N, C-alpha and C positions, 0 to 999 in steps of 0.2 A: 496354626499348624500343630500337629501332634508333637508332644515332647519326645524326641527320639533318643534321649539320654546319651548324647554324644559329648564326651568331655571336651572342653574348649581346646585343650592341648593337641587334640587329634583332628580338629575341624578342617584345617588346611591340607590334611593328608588324604582326604576323601574326595574322589572324583565326582563330578555331577552325575555320572551314570551310576556310581556306587550309591550316592545319596538317594537317587530315585528308587533303586532296588531296596534300600533299607526302608523307605516309606511304604513301598508295595508289600514288603514282608510284614510290616506292622499291620497293614490293612487286611492282608490275606489271613494272618493268624487270628485276628480279633473278629473278623466278619465270617470266616468259614471254618477254621480249624478248631478253635475253642468250642464253638457251638456243635461241632461234629464229634467231640471227644466222647460224650455220653452215648451217642449212636454207635460209635466204634465198639465200645464194650458191650452194648446190647446185641450187636451182630456176631459176637464171638459165641460159638455154639457151646452149650452146657452139656451136650451129649459127649461122653468120653471118647466115643468112636469117631466123632466128627470134629472134635475140638482142635485136633492137630492136622486136619485134612482140608480145612476151609479157611478163608481169610475174609475179613469184613469188606463188604462191597463199597462202603463209603470211601475207603482209602483210594481205590482206583478212580473214583469220580473226582476226588480232591487232586489227585496227581494230574489229571487232564486239565483241571482249572489252573494248577500251578504252572504247567507247561505253557498254557495260553498267556499267562502273565509274565513269562520269562523267568520265573522263580524255580530254577532247576539246576541241580549240581553246583550250587554257589560255592561250596566248600573247596572245589578244585581250583586252586589259585592260578594266578597269571603265569606261574612257572610251567603250567601244563597246557598243551595245545587243545586238549579235549574239553577244558573247562570254559566257563563264561568270561574268565579274565578278571575277576575281582581279586583284591588283595586279601590276605588273611585278616587284616584290620577291618576291612569292609564287611567280610563275612562274619567276623566276630560281632559286629553291631547288628547284623541280621539274626545271628544265632541266639542272641539274648531275647529276641521275640519268639523264635522257634521253640525255645525252652519253656514257654508259657503253656504250650499245648502238647498233649501226648502224641497226637497223630501228625503234627506239623513236620517233624523231621522226615518221616517216611513220605509224606505228601509232596515234599520238595526234593526227594532223593538225597537227603543229607543225613540219614540216620546211620547209627553204628550197628554192626561193624562194617557195613558196606563202604562207608567213606574211607576208612583206613585201608581196606582191601583194594578199593579202586585206585587209591594213591600209589600203593606199591606195585600193583599190576601195570599202572601207567609208567612207573619209573623203572621197573626191573623186568617186566613181562616181555615175552617174545611176540612175534606176529601172530602165532597160534593163540597165545593167551589173550591177546587183544581181540581177536575175532570171536573166539569161543566164549569168553567170559567178560572181558572189560566192556566191550560195546553193549552187550545185553544188560550189564549192570548199569551203565550210564543211561541207557534208555528206560531203566526201571522195570525191565521184563523179568528179571530173575533176582534172587538174593543170594547171600554168601555167608560163610562163617569162618572165623579164624580159630584154629584149634591149637592153643598154646598151653593153657593152665593144666596142670596134672595133679592127680590125686596123690596125696602124701609127699608132694615135692614143693619146695619153696620156689615157686615159679616166678616170683618177682625178679629173681636173677635168672635171666635167660640161659646162662651157662649151666644151670641145674637141670635143664630139660633132659629127660632120660628116655622118652619114647623113641625107640630106635628104628632105623631103616638101614639094614645091613645087606650087602650083596651076597647072594648065594652062588652056588657053582655055575649057574646058568647066566650070571651077570645081572639078575633081576634084584631090585631092592625089595626086601621083605620087611614089612612094617608091623611092629608089635608094641603094644602099650595102651594105656588108658588116658584119655583126655576128658576133662569135664569143664563145666561152665562155658561150653562152646555156644556163645550167644548167637541166635539165629539158626542154629542147626535143626530146630524143630519145625521151621517154616516149610510148608509144602512146596514153596517156590525156590527153596535153597538148592542151588545146582552145583556150587563149587565150594570145596573146603581148602583152605590154606593151612597146612599142617607143619608146625615147627617140630623138627625131630633131629636126633643125633645120627649123623651119617659117617662121621670119622672119629678117630681116636689119636690124633696127632698131638705133638707137644704144644702146638699153637692152639690154646683152648678157645680162641676166638674164631677158629676156622673148622670147628668140629660139628657145626649144626647147619642144617639146610631147611628150606621151606618147600614142601611138596605141594603141588597144585593138583588136586584130585577132583574128578567128576563125582559129586556126591551121590547121584542116583546109581551110577555104575558100581561105586564102592559098596553101597548098601545091598545092591542086587547080588554081589559076589558071595554074600553070607559071611565074609571074613572081616567086615566092618559093620558094627552094630550100634544103633542108637539104644543105649541101655535104658535111659529114663531122662525126663526133664527134671532139673533140680529147682527147688523153690527158693525164692529170695524173700525172707521174712513172710513166708506163707504164700507168696504170689508165684504162680507158674509161668506167667507172662506168655500164655498161649496166644496165638500160634507161633510166636517168635521162639520162645524157649531158651533155656540155658542148659544144654544137654551134656550128659555123660556119653562118651563115644569110646568103644573098645575095638582095637585092631588085633586080630589073631592071625598071624602069618599072611597078611594081605600083601599080595605081590604086585609090584609095578614092573611090567615087562621091560627088558632092556631097550627094545625098539621104541618104547614110549617115553624113555627117560628125558629126551630133549623137551618134550611137552609137559613133563611132570615135575620139573625142577624150576623154581623161580630164580631168575638170575643164573647163578652157577652153584655147583656143589660147594659147601663150606661158607656160603654167604649169609646163612641164616641170622647170625648175630647182627650183622650190618643191616640187614633188611628189617629186623624187628625194631632196632633202634630208630630207623628211619620212619617206621610206621607209627610208633608210639608218641613221638614228639608232637606233631600236629593234632593227633587224636586226643591227647590229654587236654590241649587247649580247647578243642571242640566241646568236650564234656563240660569244661568250666564255663564256657560261654553260655551253654544251654542252662546250666545250673543257676547262673545269675538270673536268667529269665524266670526260672521256677521260683526263685526267691522273691522276685518282684511280684509275680502273680499271687503267691501266697500272701504277701503283704496286702495286696488289693483285696483278697478274700477276707483277711482279718478286719480291714476297714469296713467292708460291707457287713460283716457279722456284728462288729462293735457298734455300728450306727443304729442297728435295730435291737440292741440289747440294753435294757435299763438295769443299772446297778444302784439300788436304794434311791430310786427316783431320778437318776441322772444318766443320760446315755453314756455307755462305756467309752464311746469314741471321744467324748469331751473330758474324760477324767485324766488328770495329770499323769498318773501311772501309765496309762495306755499311751499317751502322747510321748512321754519320755522314752518308753521302750521302743515305740515306732521310730523315733528319731535315731536311737542307737542302731537299730537294724538298717535303716537307710544309709547311715554313715558306714556301717560295715560292708554293705553291698557296693558302695561307691569305691571303697578301698579295693575290693575284689575286682571290680570293673577295670580300674586303672592298672592293676597287676596283670590281668588277662589281656587287655588291649595292648599294653606295653610289650608283653611277650609275643603277641601276634605281629606287632609292628617290627619287632626285632627279627622275627623269622622272615618278614618281607624284605628287610634291608640287608640281611645276611643269610642265615639258614638256621634250621632247628638245632644243630649242634652248637652253634655260637650262642643261641638263645636258651641253652639248657638251664642256666641259673634262673632266668626269668620264668621259664616254664615250670620249674620246680616250685618256685615261690607261689605261683598261681595255683598249681595242683595241690599244694599243701593247704593253703589258706581258704580257697573257695568252698570245698565241701564242708570244712569245719564251720565256716561262717553261715552257710546256707542251712546246715543242720540245726544250728541254734535258732535261726529265723523260723524254720518250719516247726520246730518244737514249740516255740512261742505261739505261732499261729494256730497250732492244734489246741493249745491251752485256751486260747481265746474262744475257740469253737466249743470247747468242752467235749462231751462224749461223742458228738457228731464228728469231731475232728479225726477220731481214730476209726471211723466207720467208712463204709464204701460210698456214703452219700456225699463226700467231698473228695477232691483229688489229693488232699494233704497227706494222708497215710501212705499212698503209693509214691508220692513225691519224696516223702521221708525215707522210705525203703530204698529208693533209687539213689538219693544223695548219700545215704549211709554206705551203700555199696561202693560208691566212688572213692571212699577213703581207703579202699582195698584194690579196686580195679585199676589196671594200668600202673601198678606199683603202689604199695601201701605207703601211708604217711611216713613211717619210720625209714623206709628205704630212701625216699626223696629227701627227708630231713637230714639223714645221715650223710648222703652224698653232698648236699648243699653245705653242711657244716665242714666236711672234709675239704671241699673246694675253697671255702672261705678261709679255712685255717692255714692255707698256703700263703696267705697274706700276713700272717702273724709276725713273721720275721721282720717285715718292713715296718710294722707298727712298733715293735720293740726297738728297732734301730732308730726310728723317729724320736722316741722318748729318751733314748740314750744320748741323743744330741740336743735335747731340749735345754739343758743347762748352758751349753755353749751358745745357743741362739739367744737365750736370755741375756748372757753377758754381752753379746754383740749389740743387742737392742739397747742396753743400758749405756753404751758408748755413743749412741746417736746424738 
């Protein structure tokens, strides 16, 4: 049987159904998705006029195959009636294989930002949101974007979001501001934008923001919402998905549409964004581990056919030692991520925030080092378009910033841990008394 990389400590927590899906995911990724990656990029138009208007045909074919295999929406855990009912732990073990292929997440409808958007629509959305957006997203018929990050704003703290939606004299919300790095907004199938904006100015800073649910096509047709440009990431434009700059100039949400245009309630934006980011951070880490594993496989393949002074590189001690160190590093990340996923399963994302933070800090760092080494093994080819390594590196480096930078997570983790310092000091203050007690035994 294929080595599914399931740590022994978690084996008894996986259902037979979950184990079968993990095996199926492995086979689907290696037999269909990885071979389709090159075709996917070949099918992206090089014509600037068509590049953002068409999508690769192979993706839809893979989506149909995934549906036939029952590999669809696996991320939506047992807490949601719309999902297949897997645990976050089980999905984590699937995602480490999905991360080995560029096209696999979309092929199984488990790609960002749709996963996070579907989760909050399922949790906070109205019947209207469900019918208009959630169900089409779950079926893979449309795509979505989350507009949070802002130009010139420290957006890692959601309280800093300044894009405003203020009521005018007619009771309509008027939206003004600039969002950027809105991943997915360039996709011609993108139909809904979830926009984090400031709607209130109360003393309770945690109740000043809301999430607007906007029909993307109608917003653009108004002329008061504009896609300014796709932003590149280390030179990649990631067409047709894109990471777009979006500008709102007096875009009005009519009062009669407000019930359908607010997710949850007015002032719930901070709560919603915290709910969205927890599982999303773990999903990214799960896939990154898969990317790291695949990069190591690539390095072995390269080293096996590369002689260094008459001896295959794959047999040299320096290569073997480095490979061993990287496998060790990946296993540490795997345990951190799966532990966080299991903690969410048995409690919730808020309770698991310490474990999520540890996984989010460590995984991109570790995988970046692995990718850097694998690129070095390949030499010049490693930084070219002839391997996946350069694109994987750009993605992994971005995740040290996306969904909160290292510094924010590390700072919060340290502050939370520092609350235990008083107990540590108190323990050592009583150390002498305990020694005296033991000496009298």
